[in-house]
KOLVO-961036 format. One record per residue (C-alpha): residue number from 1; chain; x, y, z. Coordinates in pm, 1 decimal. Layout:
resi,chain,X,Y,Z
NUM,A,X,Y,Z
...
END
This chain:
resi,chain,X,Y,Z
1,A,1633.1,-499.4,1239.9
2,A,1283.4,-547.9,1092.7
3,A,1380.4,-886.9,948.6
4,A,1536.9,-999.4,1276.5
5,A,1237.3,-874.0,1473.2
6,A,996.9,-1057.5,1242.1
7,A,1193.9,-1383.6,1259.2
8,A,1199.8,-1372.8,1638.1
9,A,833.1,-1277.7,1662.6
10,A,738.8,-1580.5,1450.6
11,A,1004.0,-1806.2,1606.0
12,A,1090.5,-1889.8,1245.9
13,A,1289.5,-2204.7,1171.0
14,A,1362.6,-2140.8,802.3
15,A,1461.4,-1829.4,608.4
16,A,1466.2,-1802.3,228.2
17,A,1658.1,-1492.1,124.1
18,A,1819.3,-1346.5,-186.3
19,A,2178.4,-1229.1,-191.3
20,A,2047.4,-878.6,-248.6
21,A,1719.8,-689.7,-225.1
22,A,1608.1,-472.8,-513.0
23,A,1466.4,-131.9,-420.4
24,A,1259.3,117.8,-623.9
25,A,1470.8,398.3,-773.9
26,A,1779.6,287.9,-578.6
27,A,2069.6,44.1,-627.6
28,A,2015.4,-306.1,-485.8
29,A,2088.8,-355.2,-116.1
30,A,2327.7,-639.9,-36.0
31,A,2207.2,-891.4,222.9
32,A,2542.0,-1038.9,326.4
33,A,2561.4,-795.9,620.3
34,A,2221.9,-913.5,742.4
35,A,2325.8,-1277.3,707.5
36,A,2636.8,-1213.7,915.6
37,A,2423.8,-1046.6,1183.9
38,A,2209.7,-1358.6,1190.8
39,A,2493.2,-1612.0,1170.3
40,A,2840.2,-1469.6,1245.3
41,A,3015.8,-1780.2,1109.0
42,A,2854.3,-1864.3,774.4
43,A,3141.3,-2100.5,691.8
44,A,3069.5,-2329.4,988.5
45,A,2934.8,-2676.2,921.3
46,A,2636.5,-2610.9,1148.9
47,A,2409.5,-2307.4,1155.3
48,A,2405.2,-2132.8,1493.0
49,A,2233.9,-1800.1,1558.8
50,A,2225.6,-1623.2,1893.2
51,A,2024.7,-1341.4,1732.8
52,A,1742.7,-1576.1,1623.0
53,A,1774.4,-1896.4,1832.3
54,A,1485.4,-2069.5,1651.8
55,A,1658.7,-2047.3,1313.2
56,A,1752.5,-2389.4,1171.8
57,A,1808.6,-2329.1,803.0
58,A,1894.0,-2043.9,564.0
59,A,1819.3,-2101.6,195.7
60,A,2005.6,-1864.8,-36.8
61,A,1881.0,-1738.0,-370.6
62,A,2163.4,-1604.2,-586.4
63,A,1983.0,-1310.9,-748.8
64,A,2275.2,-1067.3,-751.2
65,A,2466.4,-934.0,-1049.5
66,A,2804.0,-1000.9,-884.6
67,A,2950.8,-1343.3,-811.6
68,A,2922.7,-1476.4,-455.9
69,A,3105.3,-1790.8,-342.6
70,A,2791.2,-1960.2,-213.0
71,A,2960.5,-2297.6,-201.1
72,A,3180.1,-2179.6,86.5
73,A,2886.1,-2079.7,304.3
74,A,2839.5,-2421.9,460.4
75,A,2594.1,-2297.6,721.9
76,A,2346.2,-2218.7,444.1
77,A,2171.6,-2410.4,165.1
78,A,2167.3,-2305.3,-199.0
79,A,1817.4,-2302.6,-349.8
80,A,1946.7,-2467.8,-669.7
81,A,2055.0,-2771.3,-465.4
82,A,1701.0,-2815.5,-332.4
83,A,1549.0,-2783.2,-679.9
84,A,1798.5,-3025.6,-832.6
85,A,1648.2,-3349.9,-975.1
86,A,1889.5,-3540.8,-751.6
87,A,1766.2,-3369.2,-434.8
88,A,1628.8,-3594.1,-160.3
89,A,1418.8,-3310.6,-9.3
90,A,1046.0,-3380.4,8.7
91,A,774.2,-3121.2,-42.7
92,A,497.9,-3346.5,89.0
93,A,351.9,-3209.8,415.4
94,A,401.8,-3417.0,728.9
95,A,28.2,-3411.5,801.9
96,A,-290.4,-3340.0,603.3
97,A,-372.5,-2973.1,550.7
98,A,-707.1,-2819.6,646.1
99,A,-869.9,-2530.8,462.9
100,A,-876.6,-2325.1,783.8
101,A,-505.7,-2379.4,858.0
102,A,-288.6,-2070.5,839.3
103,A,-99.9,-2065.0,509.5
104,A,28.8,-1709.1,518.1
105,A,143.9,-1498.1,812.1
106,A,129.4,-1162.9,639.8
107,A,285.1,-859.5,805.8
108,A,72.2,-548.3,772.1
109,A,222.6,-262.9,573.8
110,A,278.6,-29.6,867.6
111,A,128.4,292.3,725.4
112,A,-0.5,406.4,1064.9
113,A,188.3,203.8,1327.6
114,A,432.0,-81.4,1382.2
115,A,359.9,-387.0,1161.7
116,A,153.4,-677.7,1289.8
117,A,151.9,-1039.1,1168.1
118,A,-194.1,-1135.2,1037.0
119,A,-270.0,-1507.0,1006.5
120,A,-452.9,-1584.5,679.9
121,A,-592.0,-1924.8,581.0
122,A,-607.2,-2138.9,265.2
123,A,-982.6,-2077.4,253.1
124,A,-962.1,-1699.5,287.1
125,A,-682.9,-1644.3,34.9
126,A,-810.0,-1882.4,-235.0
127,A,-1166.5,-1754.1,-222.3
128,A,-1063.5,-1390.3,-209.5
129,A,-845.2,-1429.2,-517.8
130,A,-1125.4,-1605.1,-703.8
131,A,-1380.7,-1336.6,-616.4
132,A,-1143.2,-1059.0,-725.4
133,A,-1078.9,-1224.0,-1062.7
134,A,-1450.6,-1284.0,-1116.7
135,A,-1535.2,-921.8,-1047.5
136,A,-1265.3,-812.1,-1296.6
137,A,-1415.1,-1052.7,-1552.1
138,A,-1076.4,-1222.1,-1598.5
139,A,-1044.6,-1498.9,-1857.5
140,A,-762.2,-1729.8,-1975.1
141,A,-702.4,-1477.9,-2254.7
142,A,-604.3,-1199.1,-2012.7
143,A,-245.3,-1094.9,-1947.5
144,A,-198.5,-904.8,-1620.3
145,A,94.4,-670.2,-1561.0
146,A,153.9,-672.6,-1183.9
147,A,414.6,-424.0,-1049.3
148,A,312.0,-459.9,-678.4
149,A,543.2,-698.1,-488.9
150,A,461.7,-1062.2,-421.6
151,A,542.8,-1027.7,-51.6
152,A,236.2,-801.9,-23.2
153,A,-128.5,-909.3,-53.8
154,A,-163.9,-693.0,-364.9
155,A,86.7,-901.8,-557.9
156,A,24.6,-1241.0,-402.4
157,A,-357.3,-1247.2,-383.4
158,A,-499.1,-974.3,-611.0
159,A,-224.3,-1063.7,-855.0
160,A,-116.9,-1426.8,-842.6
161,A,-422.8,-1586.7,-683.2
162,A,-672.2,-1398.7,-901.6
163,A,-484.5,-1502.2,-1214.9
164,A,-430.9,-1862.9,-1101.6
165,A,-800.5,-1918.2,-1027.5
166,A,-899.8,-1788.7,-1372.2
167,A,-617.5,-1926.8,-1586.1
168,A,-489.3,-1580.6,-1675.9
169,A,-126.5,-1497.1,-1752.2
170,A,58.7,-1267.6,-1511.2
171,A,368.7,-1052.0,-1572.0
172,A,609.2,-932.1,-1303.0
173,A,807.4,-656.3,-1481.4
174,A,1090.1,-620.5,-1227.2
175,A,1186.8,-721.4,-873.3
176,A,1133.7,-364.6,-750.7
177,A,895.3,-110.8,-903.5
178,A,1024.5,45.4,-1224.5
179,A,774.7,252.2,-1427.5
180,A,987.4,204.5,-1739.0
181,A,985.5,-175.2,-1700.7
182,A,609.3,-169.0,-1643.4
183,A,531.6,23.6,-1962.8
184,A,775.7,-176.7,-2172.4
185,A,636.2,-509.8,-2049.9
186,A,282.8,-397.7,-2140.4
187,A,396.8,-305.2,-2491.0
188,A,608.0,-614.9,-2548.3
189,A,369.9,-873.1,-2398.9
190,A,46.6,-703.6,-2511.4
191,A,-98.9,-693.5,-2161.4
192,A,-473.3,-652.4,-2107.6
193,A,-469.0,-550.9,-1739.1
194,A,-252.3,-328.7,-1517.7
195,A,-227.0,-316.4,-1137.4
196,A,-92.3,-38.5,-919.3
197,A,-132.7,223.0,-650.8
198,A,-180.2,590.8,-734.6
199,A,190.6,673.7,-699.8
200,A,280.8,398.2,-947.0
201,A,28.6,520.0,-1205.7
202,A,155.4,877.4,-1169.8
203,A,516.2,769.3,-1234.2
204,A,411.2,573.3,-1544.0
205,A,207.7,862.6,-1684.2
206,A,501.3,1100.2,-1632.6
207,A,724.2,883.9,-1854.9
208,A,461.2,895.5,-2125.2
209,A,406.6,1270.6,-2086.7
210,A,784.0,1335.7,-2110.9
211,A,811.6,1126.3,-2427.3
212,A,1050.4,875.9,-2268.3
213,A,812.5,594.0,-2364.8
214,A,609.9,591.8,-2686.0
215,A,234.9,618.3,-2632.9
216,A,156.0,325.6,-2861.0
217,A,121.7,-38.6,-2760.1
218,A,-143.1,4.8,-2489.9
219,A,-444.3,-65.8,-2709.7
220,A,-514.9,-405.5,-2553.6
221,A,-532.6,-274.3,-2197.2
222,A,-890.9,-288.8,-2075.2
223,A,-897.9,-347.5,-1700.1
224,A,-684.6,-358.2,-1388.7
225,A,-685.9,-274.9,-1020.3
226,A,-608.8,42.4,-830.4
227,A,-572.4,-11.6,-456.8
228,A,-389.0,114.0,-151.1
229,A,-538.2,464.0,-167.9
230,A,-806.8,656.3,-352.0
231,A,-769.6,748.4,-718.2
232,A,-860.0,1114.3,-782.3
233,A,-1098.4,1179.3,-1071.7
234,A,-838.6,1360.1,-1285.7
235,A,-597.0,1065.8,-1250.0
236,A,-871.4,818.7,-1339.6
237,A,-947.5,1020.2,-1652.9
238,A,-579.7,1009.9,-1757.5
239,A,-565.9,633.9,-1704.5
240,A,-874.4,601.2,-1925.6
241,A,-751.0,831.1,-2200.6
242,A,-375.8,759.8,-2205.5
243,A,-359.3,391.5,-2108.2
244,A,-706.0,282.1,-2223.8
245,A,-789.9,150.1,-1873.4
246,A,-1161.6,214.7,-1911.8
247,A,-1244.8,-96.6,-1710.8
248,A,-1008.8,-15.2,-1421.5
249,A,-1151.9,-142.9,-1092.3
250,A,-1103.5,-13.0,-739.7
251,A,-1033.1,-251.3,-452.2
252,A,-1066.2,-180.6,-82.1
253,A,-947.1,-396.4,201.7
254,A,-672.9,-458.1,452.0
255,A,-421.6,-731.5,521.5
256,A,-643.3,-859.0,802.7
257,A,-929.1,-930.1,555.4
258,A,-723.5,-1140.0,312.9
259,A,-728.5,-856.0,184.0
260,A,-1028.1,-735.2,-25.4
261,A,-1377.0,-667.8,111.6
262,A,-1518.5,-423.2,-143.9
263,A,-1456.9,-379.9,-514.3
264,A,-1601.7,-200.0,-814.1
265,A,-1670.4,-367.7,-1147.7
266,A,-1553.7,-263.6,-1496.0
267,A,-1916.3,-173.2,-1573.8
268,A,-1973.8,53.2,-1273.5
269,A,-2033.9,420.3,-1363.1
270,A,-1714.6,627.2,-1358.3
271,A,-1847.4,836.1,-1070.5
272,A,-1888.3,524.0,-854.6
273,A,-1530.5,419.0,-932.8
274,A,-1404.2,761.1,-824.2
275,A,-1628.0,829.8,-524.9
276,A,-1658.8,476.6,-384.0
277,A,-1472.0,149.3,-343.2
278,A,-1759.4,-48.5,-487.3
279,A,-1977.2,-307.1,-320.1
280,A,-1904.0,-602.4,-95.8
281,A,-1758.2,-920.2,-244.1
282,A,-1973.3,-1236.2,-225.5
283,A,-2000.2,-1394.4,121.2
284,A,-1873.3,-1077.6,293.8
285,A,-2088.0,-867.1,528.0
286,A,-2031.2,-514.9,658.4
287,A,-2185.7,-256.2,885.3
288,A,-2104.7,104.1,972.5
289,A,-2096.0,169.3,1346.8
290,A,-2067.9,475.1,1567.4
291,A,-1702.5,556.1,1632.9
292,A,-1777.5,622.4,2001.2
293,A,-2025.3,335.6,2045.4
294,A,-1939.6,32.5,1834.8
295,A,-2262.4,-136.8,1935.1
296,A,-2465.5,123.9,1750.1
297,A,-2517.4,53.1,1378.8
298,A,-2562.5,374.9,1181.1
299,A,-2825.8,432.8,911.2
300,A,-2750.7,443.5,537.2
301,A,-2557.5,757.4,443.1
302,A,-2406.7,826.7,787.2
303,A,-2032.2,815.1,852.5
304,A,-1881.8,578.3,1105.1
305,A,-1629.8,296.7,1136.8
306,A,-1653.7,21.3,875.7
307,A,-1674.0,-328.0,1028.2
308,A,-1641.9,-641.7,814.0
309,A,-1736.7,-1006.4,864.8
310,A,-1691.8,-1317.4,653.4
311,A,-1457.7,-1596.1,546.6
312,A,-1187.0,-1336.2,476.0
313,A,-1134.2,-1215.6,834.3
314,A,-796.5,-1322.5,973.3
315,A,-759.6,-1582.6,1246.5
316,A,-570.5,-1322.5,1451.1
317,A,-232.1,-1158.6,1492.5
318,A,40.4,-1415.2,1547.8
319,A,127.7,-1444.3,1916.3
320,A,-47.0,-1115.1,1996.3
321,A,-383.7,-1181.0,2156.6
322,A,-411.2,-833.2,2307.6
323,A,-396.2,-650.9,1974.1
324,A,-613.5,-920.9,1814.0
325,A,-889.1,-856.6,2069.0
326,A,-875.9,-483.0,1996.1
327,A,-991.8,-525.3,1636.4
328,A,-1133.8,-878.5,1599.5
329,A,-1458.0,-913.2,1793.8
330,A,-1645.0,-1244.5,1823.5
331,A,-2021.6,-1212.7,1867.2
332,A,-2248.7,-1505.1,1956.7
333,A,-2534.5,-1594.8,1720.9
334,A,-2845.1,-1652.0,1930.2
335,A,-3168.6,-1831.3,1849.0
336,A,-3441.1,-1830.9,2114.2
337,A,-3185.9,-1715.2,2366.6
338,A,-2942.5,-1998.8,2297.5
339,A,-2605.9,-1973.3,2125.3
340,A,-2607.5,-2158.6,1793.2
341,A,-2286.9,-2018.0,1647.1
342,A,-2068.6,-1711.4,1634.5
343,A,-1977.4,-1432.8,1396.5
344,A,-1639.1,-1262.3,1378.7
345,A,-1621.5,-888.4,1302.2
346,A,-1308.5,-701.4,1194.8
347,A,-1296.2,-335.1,1295.6
348,A,-1111.2,-171.8,1007.5
349,A,-1022.0,165.7,1159.1
350,A,-1154.9,329.5,841.6
351,A,-1431.0,587.9,841.7
352,A,-1692.4,505.7,579.6
353,A,-2049.8,547.7,467.0
354,A,-2274.0,321.6,258.1
355,A,-2543.4,428.3,14.1
356,A,-2877.4,264.0,-62.7
357,A,-2729.4,66.0,-353.0
358,A,-2460.3,-88.2,-133.4
359,A,-2168.4,122.0,-256.3
360,A,-1916.3,192.4,18.4
361,A,-1733.7,524.6,35.2
362,A,-1415.5,545.7,243.9
363,A,-1376.1,895.3,384.5
364,A,-1043.2,843.1,562.0
365,A,-851.8,662.5,833.3
366,A,-997.5,738.8,1174.7
367,A,-643.3,773.8,1307.6
368,A,-561.7,1017.6,1024.1
369,A,-849.1,1252.4,1105.8
370,A,-728.9,1604.7,1178.7
371,A,-922.4,1762.3,1464.3
372,A,-882.3,2138.1,1428.3
373,A,-1059.3,2336.4,1697.9
374,A,-1324.5,2065.9,1731.2
375,A,-1374.3,2035.3,1353.1
376,A,-1307.3,1692.5,1197.0
377,A,-1099.4,1731.6,880.5
378,A,-1053.7,1444.5,638.3
379,A,-709.3,1458.3,468.8
380,A,-854.3,1289.5,160.4
381,A,-1080.0,1587.3,90.1
382,A,-785.6,1829.5,88.1
383,A,-567.4,1584.9,-109.1
384,A,-828.1,1543.3,-382.9
385,A,-856.5,1921.5,-409.0
386,A,-479.5,1972.2,-442.8
387,A,-445.3,1685.0,-691.2
388,A,-639.6,1899.3,-935.7
389,A,-374.2,2175.7,-925.5
390,A,-160.9,2164.1,-1239.1
391,A,162.5,2225.2,-1046.0
392,A,107.2,1937.3,-802.6
393,A,244.7,1594.3,-889.1
394,A,161.5,1416.6,-563.7
395,A,23.0,1532.5,-231.1
396,A,-27.8,1389.9,115.0
397,A,-199.2,1575.7,398.1
398,A,-149.2,1517.4,770.5
399,A,-225.4,1696.0,1094.8
400,A,50.3,1876.4,1286.8
401,A,32.9,2007.0,1645.9
402,A,-99.4,2361.2,1675.9
403,A,-101.7,2576.0,1990.4
404,A,-428.9,2751.3,1904.8
405,A,-640.1,2479.9,1743.6
406,A,-479.8,2159.9,1875.2
407,A,-405.0,2040.8,1521.8
408,A,-365.7,2209.4,1186.0
409,A,-353.5,2098.6,822.5
410,A,-12.6,2038.7,662.5
411,A,33.4,1953.0,293.9
412,A,342.1,1766.1,171.5
413,A,365.8,1819.5,-204.3
414,A,580.0,1660.3,-472.8
415,A,604.8,1937.4,-732.4
416,A,515.9,1827.3,-1084.1
417,A,815.2,1764.1,-1309.6
418,A,928.5,2084.7,-1483.2
419,A,752.9,2315.6,-1236.0
420,A,946.2,2567.5,-1025.6
421,A,840.5,2646.5,-669.4
422,A,927.8,2921.7,-422.7
423,A,1027.1,2870.3,-59.0
424,A,801.2,2649.9,149.2
425,A,747.5,2675.5,524.7
426,A,1085.6,2518.9,591.6
427,A,1274.2,2746.6,349.3
428,A,1316.4,2489.8,71.6
429,A,1243.5,2589.9,-288.8
430,A,1239.4,2378.5,-603.3
431,A,1416.6,2458.4,-930.6
432,A,1272.5,2375.6,-1268.1
433,A,1492.0,2066.4,-1302.3
434,A,1352.0,1926.1,-979.2
435,A,1656.1,2001.8,-761.7
436,A,1605.2,2190.7,-438.3
437,A,1789.1,2448.6,-235.8
438,A,1742.3,2622.6,97.0
439,A,1662.3,2991.9,88.4
440,A,1807.4,3153.1,399.0
441,A,1614.3,3428.4,573.0
442,A,1699.7,3770.9,432.3
443,A,1852.4,3634.0,110.8
444,A,1675.3,3729.9,-211.7
445,A,1541.3,3463.6,-446.3
446,A,1778.2,3438.8,-743.5
447,A,1602.7,3166.2,-932.8
448,A,1343.5,3396.5,-1085.3
449,A,968.7,3395.8,-1024.1
450,A,823.2,3064.5,-914.9
451,A,518.3,2913.6,-1080.8
452,A,410.4,2751.4,-755.5
453,A,418.5,2907.6,-409.7
454,A,290.5,2808.1,-69.7
455,A,52.5,3106.0,-93.9
456,A,-86.0,2986.1,-428.2
457,A,-143.1,2641.2,-276.4
458,A,-342.3,2793.5,7.9
459,A,-536.8,3016.5,-230.5
460,A,-624.3,2715.5,-444.9
461,A,-772.1,2525.4,-150.4
462,A,-943.2,2839.6,-21.2
463,A,-1112.9,2881.5,-358.5
464,A,-1237.1,2521.2,-363.2
465,A,-1308.6,2434.1,1.3
466,A,-1399.7,2588.8,334.4
467,A,-1143.6,2810.1,506.0
468,A,-1068.8,2569.2,791.4
469,A,-940.5,2314.7,534.1
470,A,-668.4,2547.8,402.7
471,A,-318.7,2411.2,486.1
472,A,-143.4,2615.7,750.9
473,A,186.3,2456.1,649.5
474,A,309.8,2365.8,300.4
475,A,623.3,2161.1,235.0
476,A,788.4,2054.2,-91.5
477,A,925.8,1698.9,-77.7
478,A,1103.9,1483.9,-336.3
479,A,945.4,1164.1,-211.5
480,A,739.6,1024.8,73.7
481,A,828.9,768.6,337.7
482,A,654.0,462.3,198.4
483,A,604.4,98.5,267.8
484,A,761.1,-149.0,26.4
485,A,421.8,-175.7,-145.0
486,A,413.5,196.8,-218.7
487,A,174.5,323.2,50.1
488,A,258.3,651.6,223.8
489,A,343.7,625.3,594.1
490,A,161.6,926.8,730.9
491,A,285.5,887.3,1085.3
492,A,638.7,938.5,953.5
493,A,526.2,1244.1,755.3
494,A,388.1,1391.5,1076.4
495,A,724.4,1342.9,1250.5
496,A,901.1,1492.9,948.2
497,A,676.1,1799.9,955.4
498,A,738.0,1860.8,1324.9
499,A,1113.5,1837.4,1268.2
500,A,1104.1,2072.9,966.9
501,A,916.0,2336.7,1165.7
502,A,1154.6,2302.4,1461.0
503,A,1455.9,2344.1,1231.7
504,A,1301.0,2643.0,1055.2
505,A,1225.4,2809.4,1387.7
506,A,1581.4,2749.0,1507.3
507,A,1717.5,2899.6,1183.9
END
C-alpha cells in the first residue's frame, strides 16, 4: 500500500522495480503480488492500471534467485532490453536541466509520522555530498563501506555523492543490511571508512564479540559516518578500539535539508563527537528559537528548536503546500525598508543548543519529549544512561499515557546476547539463548535467577539520574519497529506499549 500510495501521490509515470525486495534478517519479499495489484493483466500488450492511472511503464529488474518468465510479461519492460547496445531508447533529456530543478523526490523516513515527499535539487544534493566528503577528508585512495540503502539520503548522498565528488571507491556489501556481509567486505576489500547507524554498529560488534568474525582485517579503517541517532560514549569507544574508527564523524540533518546541516570532523575532540553533532557545513546557517515563539532567537547555550537555512533546504513537499508551509518559512531580506531578497528557513522539529564555538548539541525531538507532571524529559538522556548497563544491548525510551502525571517514561530494551532477564511489565521474560516466554500470574519462575530485571533497570537509572527519569514501565523486545534505513519509529513503540499494558491488565 505504501508503494501504491507513493505512486499516486507523485502521479508517477514510470516504475523501476526488482522482482523481489531484500529485507534485513528476513527472506526476500516477492514483488509479483504488488505488480498484479498494479496491473492485473501483466501479459497484455498494453499496460493499464486502475490502481495508479498515471502509470505508463514498468521496468523490471530480475534480481531474484528463482527464474521468472519475464519475456511473457508483455505489459512490462525488462531492464536488460533498455541497456542493450541495440536499444533505441535515449537518455538525453528533452530540455536543458537547471541546477535548481528537482532531481530527487525523497520520501522522509517516517520515524514520527506518515512519510512526506521532499523535493531536492541538483544544487543541494551535489554540494551537500561534496561538503560531507571534504569534512571527512576523503581522497581517491579511500574505500567506503556503505551498508545504508541507496533509496535513503544516507546511502545516496552521504555515500554515493560524497564518494563521487572526491573520487573515492564505495562498497555496497548487500542489498539489505547484513552485519556479516559488512565485516567481510571490509576485510576483503581493505576498506578505510565505514557508515552506519547505531543499531548497525551494535550488530557488527556483536559478531566480533561472539567470535563469528575474526577481529583482524580492520587495520585500514580510519573514518566513517554515524548518523540517524546519537552514538553513546561507550559505543564510540568500542568503535575506536575494536574497529579502529578513531576518525569516525557524526552527521546531523534531515531529508528536507538534503540531508546534512551539521557534522563533526575526524580531528574534533572525542567529547565533541559524543556530546554534539559538530558544526554547520559551509554555506549553511542556523539559529535556535523559542519553541513557543519562533520569532525569538535564543542566546548561546539555551535550548530551543533548531532552524536551518541555506542551499540545502528543500523546495517543498511534493503537492503538499499546507505541510510545506508548516516547516518551511520564507522571510524577506530588507534593506532600508525595501525587500531585496528572501531567506528560507527550515524548522527541524529538533530541540538543540549551540555553544560559543559553534558546536550544535541535539537534545531530542520536540515531538518525542515526555512531559511528566509538567517536567520535560528527554528520552535521549535516559537512553544514554541505560546504554551503559552491561545487560542492555539496545534501548529506546518513549512516553506512555499516565493517569497521575499525564505521561510516564517507558523503556523498551533489547537484552544483550547471552543475558537472561526476568518478567517485564507485560509478563515476558528472556532466556539465556535469547528466546522469550510469558510468565503467567501466580506461576513460579522456573528458568532460574535472572541477571537482568525490570527492578534492576529502574535502580540503575535511579542511581545515575533524577528520580523522575526512572522508567515506570520496562519491556523486553527482540527488535524495534524501524524504517528501512534502520531508524526506530517511536510512534509505533508508543502504540505497542499501550497495547502491552492493556493486554497485561486484561490477563
